[in-house]
C-alpha positions in Angstrom: 112.8 94.6 90.3 112.2 98.1 89.0 114.6 101.4 89.9 112.2 104.3 90.6 114.6 106.2 88.9 113.5 104.2 85.2 109.6 104.2 85.2 108.6 105.9 82.5 105.1 106.0 80.5 105.1 102.4 79.6 106.8 101.0 82.6 104.1 102.8 84.5 101.5 101.1 82.3 102.9 97.7 83.1 103.1 98.4 86.8 99.5 99.6 86.7 98.2 96.2 85.0 100.2 94.1 87.8 98.3 96.1 90.3 95.1 94.8 88.2 96.1 91.7 88.5 96.7 91.3 92.1 100.7 91.3 92.7 102.1 92.6 95.8 104.2 95.3 95.6 107.6 96.6 97.8 107.0 100.4 97.1 109.0 103.9 98.6 107.2 106.3 100.0 107.7 109.6 101.5 108.1 107.9 105.1 109.8 104.4 104.9 108.8 101.3 102.4 106.1 99.9 102.4 104.1 96.7 101.0 100.6 97.1 99.4 98.3 95.5 96.6 94.6 96.6 94.9 92.8 97.0 98.9 89.9 95.2 97.5 91.6 92.4 96.2 90.8 89.8 98.7 93.4 87.2 97.5 96.3 89.8 97.7 95.2 91.1 101.1 95.1 87.8 102.5 99.1 87.0 101.5 100.0 90.4 102.9 98.5 89.2 105.6 100.6 86.0 105.3 103.6 87.5 104.7 103.6 90.2 107.7 101.9 87.4 110.1 99.9 89.5 111.2 96.2 87.9 111.8 94.2 90.6 112.8 95.6 94.1 112.9 93.9 96.2 110.5 96.3 97.9 107.3 95.5 101.6 106.1 95.4 102.0 102.5 96.6 105.0 100.5 93.6 106.5 98.4 93.8 107.8 94.9 93.2 111.4 95.8 91.2 113.5 97.9 87.8 113.6 96.3 88.1 109.9 96.9 88.2 110.4 100.6 85.4 113.0 100.4 83.1 110.2 98.4 83.7 107.4 101.1 84.5 108.4 104.2 82.5 110.7 106.7 84.2 114.3 106.8 83.4 117.5 109.0 84.8 120.4 109.0 87.4 119.4 111.7 88.6 116.8 109.1 88.8 119.2 105.9 91.7 120.7 108.1 93.5 117.4 107.9 92.6 116.8 104.9 94.5 119.9 103.6 97.9 118.6 105.1 97.6 115.7 102.5 99.8 114.5 101.0 102.2 113.9 103.3 103.6 111.4 106.6 100.4 110.7 108.1 97.8 108.2 108.5 94.4 109.6 109.3 91.9 107.4 110.6 88.3 108.1 109.0 84.8 106.3 109.5 83.9 104.9 106.5 80.3 105.3 104.4 78.7 102.0 103.2 79.8 103.1 100.3 83.6 103.5 100.9 83.2 99.9 102.5 82.3 98.1 99.4 85.4 99.4 97.8 87.9 97.2 99.8 88.5 94.0 101.3 86.4 92.6 104.0 89.9 91.5 105.5 91.5 94.9 105.2 89.7 96.5 108.5 88.4 92.9 109.8 84.8 93.8 111.7 86.4 97.5 112.2 84.2 100.6 110.7 87.4 102.8 110.5 89.8 102.9 108.4 93.8 104.2 108.0 94.1 106.7 104.8 97.5 107.8 103.6 98.2 110.0 100.5 102.1 109.8 100.9 104.4 112.9 99.3 106.4 110.6 97.2 105.8 110.3 92.8 105.1 106.7 93.5 101.5 108.0 94.7 101.0 109.0 91.5 101.0 105.3 89.8 98.4 104.4 92.5 96.3 107.2 91.5 96.2 106.6 88.0 95.2 103.0 89.1 92.6 104.7 90.6 91.7 102.7 93.9 92.8 101.8 97.4 96.3 100.3 97.9 97.3 98.7 100.6 99.9 100.5 102.9 101.7 99.0 105.8 104.9 98.4 106.4 107.6 96.1 104.8 108.4 93.6 108.3 107.1 90.6 109.8 104.7 92.2 112.6 106.4 93.7 115.4 110.6 93.7 113.7 111.6 97.2 112.5 110.6 99.0 109.3 112.3 98.8 106.1 114.5 102.0 104.4 116.3 100.4 101.8 115.4 97.2 100.1 118.9 94.9 101.1 117.2 95.0 104.5 114.0 93.2 102.9 113.5 89.9 104.0 113.8 86.7 101.5 110.0 85.6 102.4 109.0 89.2 100.8 111.2 89.6 97.7 110.4 86.1 96.4 106.8 87.3 96.1 106.5 91.1 95.4 107.7 93.6 92.4 109.9 95.4 94.0 110.3 99.4 92.8 113.7 100.4 94.3 113.9 104.2 95.3 117.3 103.9 96.9 117.5 104.4 100.9 114.5 106.2 102.3 115.4 108.3 105.6 112.0 108.5 106.9 110.1 107.2 109.8 106.7 105.8 109.7 103.8 107.8 109.6 102.4 109.7 112.3 98.7 107.8 112.6 96.0 110.1 113.8 92.3 109.3 115.2 90.1 112.2 113.5 86.6 110.3 114.0 86.2 111.6 117.9 85.2 114.8 119.0 89.3 115.6 119.3 92.1 114.5 117.7 94.0 111.6 118.6 97.8 111.1 118.1 97.6 106.7 118.2 101.0 106.0 116.7 104.1 107.8 116.1 
């Protein structure tokens, strides 16, 4: 377990190295604790599906920058307004361009052309930005069970298979999921 408050530049390099190796992390966001990995690593994405017992539902990602969004997602004047609200406690559903599809695991969004995208307002996001690739973000829980706000609530099966970044108790709730792919934005989940 790594205390977030103790992450210095050498520890940050080690964390990024572990991300590059496909390790799975439990990490803090501005909402709740997430579980994630390099979103392009098929094997790591598969392991998260097994841990969560979530076979088909898509996963969202934290992107390294707004520039990544503009390069890899279909953006229009309306969606630009939502992008300006980032970082924040939102997950926006975007249609992926062909280039964006090649940068993530097929197992991330099985059979879909859309991807949930976040940029949390939390310092851990800076490490993901330095990593430079999309990073899976989903709640640390078995599918359908309550989400996690403190490390002591993490199920043992997750603890044994993940690198944990402990930032203490988080007093948030899951991000607001908004579909901005249609003519009108639509809230899908609170």
